[in-house]
C-alpha positions as protocol buffer text, in pm:
chain_id: "A"
residue {
  index: 1
  type: MET
  ca { x: 939 y: 5151 z: 1024 }
}
residue {
  index: 2
  type: GLU
  ca { x: 860 y: 4818 z: 1184 }
}
residue {
  index: 3
  type: SER
  ca { x: 1132 y: 4568 z: 1253 }
}
residue {
  index: 4
  type: HIS
  ca { x: 1134 y: 4219 z: 1104 }
}
residue {
  index: 5
  type: ARG
  ca { x: 1004 y: 4067 z: 1426 }
}
residue {
  index: 6
  type: ASP
  ca { x: 714 y: 4312 z: 1450 }
}
residue {
  index: 7
  type: GLU
  ca { x: 615 y: 4274 z: 1087 }
}
residue {
  index: 8
  type: TYR
  ca { x: 563 y: 3897 z: 1107 }
}
residue {
  index: 9
  type: ARG
  ca { x: 386 y: 3811 z: 1428 }
}
residue {
  index: 10
  type: PRO
  ca { x: 344 y: 3441 z: 1492 }
}
residue {
  index: 11
  type: LEU
  ca { x: 4 y: 3294 z: 1552 }
}
residue {
  index: 12
  type: PHE
  ca { x: -55 y: 3184 z: 1915 }
}
residue {
  index: 13
  type: GLY
  ca { x: 231 y: 3394 z: 2056 }
}
residue {
  index: 14
  type: ALA
  ca { x: 519 y: 3161 z: 1966 }
}
residue {
  index: 15
  type: GLU
  ca { x: 869 y: 3292 z: 1917 }
}
residue {
  index: 16
  type: ILE
  ca { x: 996 y: 3348 z: 1562 }
}
residue {
  index: 17
  type: THR
  ca { x: 1310 y: 3148 z: 1499 }
}
residue {
  index: 18
  type: ASP
  ca { x: 1535 y: 3116 z: 1200 }
}
residue {
  index: 19
  type: LYS
  ca { x: 1584 y: 2746 z: 1268 }
}
residue {
  index: 20
  type: PRO
  ca { x: 1596 y: 2508 z: 969 }
}
residue {
  index: 21
  type: LEU
  ca { x: 1283 y: 2306 z: 903 }
}
residue {
  index: 22
  type: PHE
  ca { x: 1409 y: 1959 z: 1001 }
}
residue {
  index: 23
  type: GLY
  ca { x: 1704 y: 2054 z: 1216 }
}
residue {
  index: 24
  type: VAL
  ca { x: 2054 y: 2127 z: 1103 }
}
residue {
  index: 25
  type: THR
  ca { x: 2165 y: 1960 z: 781 }
}
residue {
  index: 26
  type: ASN
  ca { x: 2526 y: 1857 z: 782 }
}
residue {
  index: 27
  type: THR
  ca { x: 2772 y: 1862 z: 496 }
}
residue {
  index: 28
  type: LYS
  ca { x: 2751 y: 1486 z: 445 }
}
residue {
  index: 29
  type: ASP
  ca { x: 2376 y: 1502 z: 377 }
}
residue {
  index: 30
  type: ARG
  ca { x: 2420 y: 1790 z: 134 }
}
residue {
  index: 31
  type: VAL
  ca { x: 2692 y: 1607 z: -58 }
}
residue {
  index: 32
  type: ILE
  ca { x: 2478 y: 1293 z: -80 }
}
residue {
  index: 33
  type: ASN
  ca { x: 2178 y: 1495 z: -197 }
}
residue {
  index: 34
  type: LEU
  ca { x: 2382 y: 1678 z: -461 }
}
residue {
  index: 35
  type: LEU
  ca { x: 2550 y: 1360 z: -582 }
}
residue {
  index: 36
  type: VAL
  ca { x: 2225 y: 1165 z: -611 }
}
residue {
  index: 37
  type: GLY
  ca { x: 2054 y: 1459 z: -780 }
}
residue {
  index: 38
  type: LEU
  ca { x: 2339 y: 1519 z: -1023 }
}
residue {
  index: 39
  type: VAL
  ca { x: 2363 y: 1154 z: -1129 }
}
residue {
  index: 40
  type: THR
  ca { x: 1986 y: 1130 z: -1172 }
}
residue {
  index: 41
  type: VAL
  ca { x: 1956 y: 1451 z: -1373 }
}
residue {
  index: 42
  type: LEU
  ca { x: 2253 y: 1371 z: -1597 }
}
residue {
  index: 43
  type: LEU
  ca { x: 2131 y: 1021 z: -1674 }
}
residue {
  index: 44
  type: PHE
  ca { x: 1779 y: 1145 z: -1737 }
}
residue {
  index: 45
  type: GLY
  ca { x: 1911 y: 1416 z: -1972 }
}
residue {
  index: 46
  type: VAL
  ca { x: 2123 y: 1169 z: -2166 }
}
residue {
  index: 47
  type: THR
  ca { x: 1825 y: 935 z: -2191 }
}
residue {
  index: 48
  type: LEU
  ca { x: 1599 y: 1216 z: -2309 }
}
residue {
  index: 49
  type: LEU
  ca { x: 1841 y: 1321 z: -2581 }
}
residue {
  index: 50
  type: SER
  ca { x: 1911 y: 962 z: -2683 }
}
residue {
  index: 51
  type: ALA
  ca { x: 1541 y: 890 z: -2727 }
}
residue {
  index: 52
  type: PHE
  ca { x: 1524 y: 1147 z: -3004 }
}
residue {
  index: 53
  type: PHE
  ca { x: 1873 y: 1138 z: -3154 }
}
residue {
  index: 54
  type: ALA
  ca { x: 1997 y: 779 z: -3113 }
}
residue {
  index: 55
  type: LYS
  ca { x: 1835 y: 672 z: -3437 }
}
residue {
  index: 56
  type: THR
  ca { x: 1672 y: 885 z: -3700 }
}
residue {
  index: 57
  type: PRO
  ca { x: 1379 y: 897 z: -3727 }
}
residue {
  index: 58
  type: PRO
  ca { x: 1297 y: 840 z: -3360 }
}
residue {
  index: 59
  type: ARG
  ca { x: 1095 y: 527 z: -3292 }
}
residue {
  index: 60
  type: GLY
  ca { x: 758 y: 556 z: -3122 }
}
residue {
  index: 61
  type: LEU
  ca { x: 860 y: 309 z: -2853 }
}
residue {
  index: 62
  type: ASN
  ca { x: 1154 y: 531 z: -2757 }
}
residue {
  index: 63
  type: ILE
  ca { x: 922 y: 830 z: -2725 }
}
residue {
  index: 64
  type: TYR
  ca { x: 677 y: 626 z: -2517 }
}
residue {
  index: 65
  type: PHE
  ca { x: 962 y: 515 z: -2289 }
}
residue {
  index: 66
  type: ILE
  ca { x: 1074 y: 873 z: -2232 }
}
residue {
  index: 67
  type: ILE
  ca { x: 716 y: 988 z: -2162 }
}
residue {
  index: 68
  type: CYS
  ca { x: 685 y: 722 z: -1891 }
}
residue {
  index: 69
  type: LEU
  ca { x: 1021 y: 821 z: -1744 }
}
residue {
  index: 70
  type: SER
  ca { x: 918 y: 1188 z: -1751 }
}
residue {
  index: 71
  type: LEU
  ca { x: 599 y: 1113 z: -1558 }
}
residue {
  index: 72
  type: VAL
  ca { x: 801 y: 931 z: -1292 }
}
residue {
  index: 73
  type: SER
  ca { x: 1038 y: 1227 z: -1272 }
}
residue {
  index: 74
  type: LEU
  ca { x: 748 y: 1472 z: -1233 }
}
residue {
  index: 75
  type: SER
  ca { x: 619 y: 1283 z: -931 }
}
residue {
  index: 76
  type: HIS
  ca { x: 975 y: 1271 z: -797 }
}
residue {
  index: 77
  type: VAL
  ca { x: 1016 y: 1648 z: -831 }
}
residue {
  index: 78
  type: LEU
  ca { x: 680 y: 1704 z: -662 }
}
residue {
  index: 79
  type: LEU
  ca { x: 786 y: 1482 z: -371 }
}
residue {
  index: 80
  type: ILE
  ca { x: 1111 y: 1680 z: -335 }
}
residue {
  index: 81
  type: TYR
  ca { x: 916 y: 2006 z: -342 }
}
residue {
  index: 82
  type: TRP
  ca { x: 679 y: 1890 z: -69 }
}
residue {
  index: 83
  type: TYR
  ca { x: 974 y: 1767 z: 138 }
}
residue {
  index: 84
  type: ARG
  ca { x: 1151 y: 2102 z: 112 }
}
residue {
  index: 85
  type: GLN
  ca { x: 832 y: 2290 z: 203 }
}
residue {
  index: 86
  type: GLY
  ca { x: 799 y: 2083 z: 519 }
}
residue {
  index: 87
  type: ASP
  ca { x: 478 y: 1908 z: 423 }
}
residue {
  index: 88
  type: LEU
  ca { x: 644 y: 1566 z: 453 }
}
residue {
  index: 89
  type: ASP
  ca { x: 823 y: 1403 z: 743 }
}
residue {
  index: 90
  type: PRO
  ca { x: 1201 y: 1359 z: 727 }
}
residue {
  index: 91
  type: LYS
  ca { x: 1150 y: 983 z: 688 }
}
residue {
  index: 92
  type: PHE
  ca { x: 1031 y: 1049 z: 332 }
}
residue {
  index: 93
  type: ARG
  ca { x: 1392 y: 1128 z: 240 }
}
residue {
  index: 94
  type: LEU
  ca { x: 1446 y: 754 z: 197 }
}
residue {
  index: 95
  type: LEU
  ca { x: 1154 y: 743 z: -46 }
}
residue {
  index: 96
  type: ILE
  ca { x: 1313 y: 1026 z: -243 }
}
residue {
  index: 97
  type: TYR
  ca { x: 1640 y: 829 z: -261 }
}
residue {
  index: 98
  type: TYR
  ca { x: 1446 y: 520 z: -368 }
}
residue {
  index: 99
  type: ASN
  ca { x: 1269 y: 713 z: -645 }
}
residue {
  index: 100
  type: ALA
  ca { x: 1601 y: 854 z: -765 }
}
residue {
  index: 101
  type: PHE
  ca { x: 1751 y: 504 z: -771 }
}
residue {
  index: 102
  type: THR
  ca { x: 1448 y: 379 z: -966 }
}
residue {
  index: 103
  type: MET
  ca { x: 1487 y: 661 z: -1217 }
}
residue {
  index: 104
  type: VAL
  ca { x: 1854 y: 577 z: -1263 }
}
residue {
  index: 105
  type: LEU
  ca { x: 1769 y: 211 z: -1326 }
}
residue {
  index: 106
  type: LEU
  ca { x: 1492 y: 303 z: -1571 }
}
residue {
  index: 107
  type: SER
  ca { x: 1729 y: 538 z: -1753 }
}
residue {
  index: 108
  type: ILE
  ca { x: 1992 y: 266 z: -1784 }
}
residue {
  index: 109
  type: CYS
  ca { x: 1726 y: 25 z: -1908 }
}
residue {
  index: 110
  type: ALA
  ca { x: 1604 y: 282 z: -2162 }
}
residue {
  index: 111
  type: LEU
  ca { x: 1957 y: 354 z: -2285 }
}
residue {
  index: 112
  type: SER
  ca { x: 2030 y: -15 z: -2331 }
}
residue {
  index: 113
  type: PHE
  ca { x: 1701 y: -49 z: -2520 }
}
residue {
  index: 114
  type: PHE
  ca { x: 1771 y: 253 z: -2742 }
}
residue {
  index: 115
  type: PHE
  ca { x: 2113 y: 131 z: -2850 }
}
residue {
  index: 116
  type: THR
  ca { x: 2032 y: -239 z: -2893 }
}
residue {
  index: 117
  type: GLU
  ca { x: 2018 y: -356 z: -3251 }
}
residue {
  index: 118
  type: TYR
  ca { x: 1751 y: -607 z: -3342 }
}
């Protein structure tokens, strides 16, 4: 039976390491990532549910708003996926934070629109 190091031989004779992709992540970065992700996901979920259940029947403008917010979130998730795969530089982490902040602001805007009487 071959060992793990013999089974996966690197191209060009480099040494196989179990080093993280962008260096060591510290606890502070993980907490920030989890906090930003949790706030963004919770606000997006509340906005998604409010678009359909705030008023019955749901208005078309609410549905349109949530479709636009969903498209922004899909690009955000794709950016996070590419970052975790190592296809993006570590400097793109700031862009991920910016997109999360934008999604939070859009969700707050959508919620205020959904619950405003006119």
